[in-house]
N, C-alpha and C positions, 0 to 999 in steps of 0.2 A: 353536786352530786344528785343522782336520782333518788326519789323518795316517793312512797304512797301517802298521800295526805288525806285525812278524813276531816270533814267539817259538816256542820248542820246548822241552820238557822230556825227560827220557828217559823217564818212563811215557808221555807224550805219542807220543814217538818209537815206541815199542814198540807202542802201540795203532795207528797209523797204519801200521804194517807189514802189518797185518791188514786195516784198513779201507781203506786206499788201493789195495789189490788188488780189494776189492770194488767200489768206486766212485772214481774219482779226485776227484769233487766234494767228498768228505771232508777233503781237504786244504785246502779253503778255504772250507767251508761246513759248519756243524755244531758240536757241542760240542768237537770235537777239532782244529778248523781252526788252521792256523799262521799265518794272517792274519787282521785285522780292522780296522775304522776305528776310531780312538780320538780324542777331544779332548784334545788336549796344550797345553800353554802355548808360545808363540811362543819359540824360541830367542833367547838373549842372546850377545853377543860374548864369546868366552873371554877376550880380551884385544884390545888395539889393532892386532894384526897380523891381525884377521880381519874379514871382511865379512859382512853379512846381506843374503840375496837372497830375492827373491820368485819363487817357481818358476812357470813358465808352462807348461813342457811336461816331461815326465820319461818317457823310453823304457823299455819293459818288455823286459829281456833273457832270453836263454835261462837264464843264471844265476840270475835271479830265479826262474824257473819251477822249476828244480832246487831253489832254496833252499826254495820253498813244498812242495815233494814229498820234502823232506829226502833228496835223492839225493846230496848233497856228502860226500865222504870225511870221517870223523872226525878224519884226520891235520891237516886244517885248523882244526879247533874251537880250538886254543890262539890263532888269530888272528882270533877273532870274539868277539863279547858280545852277549847278547840279555837283554831285549826289545829290538827297535831299529826305527827307521823305515828301510826299504829303499828302493831305488831309486838308480841312480848314472848315468843318461844325461840329463843336465840341460841345459835353456835356461832361463835366469832373468834378471831385471833387479836391479840392485843398489838396495837401499834405505837401507843405511848401511855406511860405510866407517871402520874405525878410523883413528886419527890417525897410525899408522905405516904404513899403506896409501899407496902412491903411484900415480898412473895411471888411478885409478877414482873415479866420482863417481856420486851417485844418479841413477838412470835408464838407467845403461850396460846394455847387452844383452852377456850373458857367457854362457860355458859352463864346465863345470867338471871338471877332473882329479879324480877322487874319491880318489885315494891318500892315506891317513894318513901319511905319511913323517916321516923325523926332524924337517924344518923344522915341519910342522903340530905335532908332538908335543913341539916345544921341546927336542930332544935336540942336545947340541953335547959334543965333535964329532960330526959325521955319522957314520954307518956307512959301510964301504966301498962299498957299492951306491949310496947317495945321492951321495957324494963323487965317485963315477966317471961321474956322468951317468945312473944307472940307477935314479931313486928308486922306480919302479914295483916293483922288487925289494928295498925296505927290509928290512933285518934287524933292524929294531926295532919291528914292528908291534904286539908285547904290551909296549911299554915306554913310557915318558915320562907326558905330562900326563893320557892319557885311558885309558879301558878298552882292551883288546884290539880290534882291527879292522884288516884290510888297506885297508879304505876306508869312506868315510861310505857309510852304509848297510847295513854289517854291524857297526857299532860301538854300544854301548849309549849312548855319551856324545855322539856326533857324528851327527845324523840325515841320511839321505838325501833323494833328490828326491821321494818320494811323500807330499810334504806341502806345505802353502801357503807355508812359510818354512823356510829353512835357513841354516845358517852356514859359511862356508869360510875357510881359510887364504888369505893372499895368495899363496902358492905355488901353489895349486890352481886359480886363476882365470884365464880367458883372454878377452879383449874380441873380441867378434864384428864382423868387418867388415862395412860397410853392403851390400856386395853378397851377402852370405848371408841367406837368409830365416829366420826364426823355426824354421820346421819343420826345414830343413837344420842350422840351429845345435844342434838336439836330438839329432843324429845324429853329432855331432862324436867323441862318446867312442867309438863302434863303428868309425867311419872311422879314427880314430888307431889302434885295435887294428891293423885291416888294414894301415895304413902302417908301423908298427912291425914287424910281422910280415914285411912284404915287405923293409924294410931291413935286418932280421938275418938274411935268407936271399935276399939280392937276386939275381934271375934276370939272367943274360947275354942278350944281344939273340938268340943262337940256341939258347937253352935251350928244352928242352919242359918245360913246367910242368903239374903235375896238381893240381887242387884237389878235395879229397873233401869234398863237401857245398857245396850252392849256395844256402843259407840266408843269413842276414844277413851273418855274418863271411865266409863264402865269397864273396859278392858283394863285399863291401867289399875282400878281397884283390884280386880281379880290378879292381875300380875303381881300386885304389891302384897296381898295376901299370901299368895304362893311363894314369892321371894322372901318374904318374912319368916317362912317355915311354918305357917299355920295351916293345919290340915282339916280345917272346918269344911262341912258341906256347903258348896256355893251353887245357887241356882241364879240364872240370869234370864230375865224376861226381854226379849229383843224379837221385833217383827221381821227385821231383814234376814234372810237366809245368809246372805254374804257376811254380814257383821255377827251373825249367830255363828258361823263356822269359825271366824277369827277368835271370837271370845272363848269358845269351846277349846281351841287350841291353846289359849292363854291360861287355862287351868279351871274353867267352870266344869261342874259335875254334870249339870244338865241345864239345858236352855229351852225356855218354852216361848212360844209365839201364840198361845192361846189364853186361856182364862187363868190368870194369876191365883185367884180364889181356889180354882180347881188344883192347881199346882201345890198351894198351900194344904190343901186336904190330903193329897196323894203323898207329897214328900215329908210333911211334918206330923201327918196324923191329926191334924185339925179338923174340927167341926163347923160346918158353915150353917147359920140359922137365918131363915127367910122372915124378914119383917113384913108388917101389913103392906108398906109400900116401899119400893125403893131396892137397892143393892142388897145383898146377904152380908151378914157381919160374921166374922170368924172368931171362934174361942179356941186357943191354941195359936200355933203359926210360927213364923220365923223369929228367931232370936233378935236379928239384926238385919235392917233393911237400909240399903244405899240408893237413894232416889236421884238418879243423875239427869232426870228431865226435869222435875220441879213444876209440872203444871198441875192444874186442879185434879184431873182425873188419876194422875200417877200418885199425887199426895194421898188422895182419898184412899186409892188402893193400898197404898203402904200402911195407912192407918189400920185398914181394916184387916190385913194379914199378917200384921205384927203381934206376937203374944203379948199377954199381960206382963208389964214390967220390961218389955223390950224397947229398943232404941232405933228410932229413925234418923238416919244422917239425910239432910235436905242439901244435896250436892249440886245439882241444877237449880236454876231460879228462872221462873218466868216472870212477867210483869206483874200480875196479880194472880191470886189464887183464891179459891172459895171451896170451903168442904165442911162436911158435917163432923164437928168435934167429938162425937158420941163415943167411937172407940179410943179417943185419947184419954178421956176421963174414966170411961168404963174400965178400961184394962191398965190405967196407970201408966201410960207409955211417956217416953221422953222423945222429943223431936229436937235435934241439935241442927244448928246451922254450921256450914263448912265453907271456909273461904280462907286462901292463902296457905301460907306454911310457916313453920317455925322451928324452935329448938326443941328436942325431945331426948328423955332419958334412955339410954341404951345400955346394953351389955359392955359397949365400948366407951361410955361416958356420955357426955351431952353432944348431940350432933344435930345439925340442921336437916331439914328434910331433903334438901338438894343435895347435901353430903350422902345422906343414906340412899337415895335414888342413884348418884353416880357410883357408889360402891356396889350396890346390888347389880348394876350394869357391868362394873368391872369384874366383878367374882362370878359373872354368868349365871346368877340366880334369876335375874330378868333379862328376857330378850324383848327388844322394842323396835329393832331396825326394820322389822318386815312391815311394821306399821306404817311406814312412810312410803305410800304408794304413788304418789304423784309430785314431781317438783316442776317449777315454772320459772322462767327469768322475769324480772320484774315487768318488763313490757308487755307480758302475757296476763297480767293481772285479772283482766275481765274473764279470760278462760278459766283462770283459778277460781273466781268466784262462782262462775257457772257450775263448774263441777261440784263445789261445795253445796250448790243449791239442789243438785241432783246426785248425791254420793250413791245411791242404790244403782243408778243407771250406770255410773261410771264405775261402779266397784273400787270406790275410794274409801279409804280409813284416813289417813292424815295426809295432808298436802303442805307443800311449804314452797315460798320462794327461795330459788338459789342463786346467788351473786357469784 
């Protein structure tokens, strides 16, 4: 079968530190490219707790682009293994189910939680994170039956969705309701990220919320807030006019492409004070901030414009960040990390973020299909990557490989 393979070596990494700056095309085309098409054998079930899927759509994530451009922090390398078939935003159909798998038959439409947690790795007893209902933060990503890998797509032994077929553990698979289109189903994973992010820092009705970054995850956070019926004020900081228009349609009250400090003053009634040197600091401000970019300037700004006692969710993550922590201690703020998804208490009982996302789409409380602006055959992966490197020029939101 055809698959997109990612691989990187230390010498290749060092070379690309130079060539990538000369032309970003070197990351995906040429002798030092980190990604290529390969013909590989179809995967087989590791055991009877697994299913084999025929992939129909696999979304291209910002983290995939970072992976190709070797921008990820080396600190995460113990929890990855290469070469690997990457891609983790999957819509697929069941072609085979192990005899210990219940509730799924051949032909079922499914989406995939990519996490390779204790359950998938055959580890018992489960780690504290898995046992507490947050398997997305599993502590055993480098242990158990398979090579290290936080999720299918960065594990040498368990391939991701940029291939015609993949295998998944029964704990990873979710049935797609009839009311959810194939295209919408392929966006379940990023919507689940938005849902979990919001539930972990849930706004109150009268809160003033700021989302920094109006791309895919920023829009999913806005959609999740509105889909969950929360009527708070939402401001989004987004420089791209195209993305700004989309996130406004998604439910944002206002979008700013200018000074976020100025927006905090205007929208929340905060007051900015000028120090002897450097950027202003705000007293008052937004109650909750979701930083989907995670670079030094955005995190610094988030701290500056969050009110005393407010909470910042760090959703996006850069390689390294540096900032002045004065607002953090001066205003007794909380900074929360955001990764993965888990089980949540809802009015309908305990539900996984994937189940919540699928239900929101099925009940038409959230619409995501229009976010999928471009699809490509696997043979056109270089064009796919090129479009993602210039999203504004191509007016692209979410792209995917379609099999």
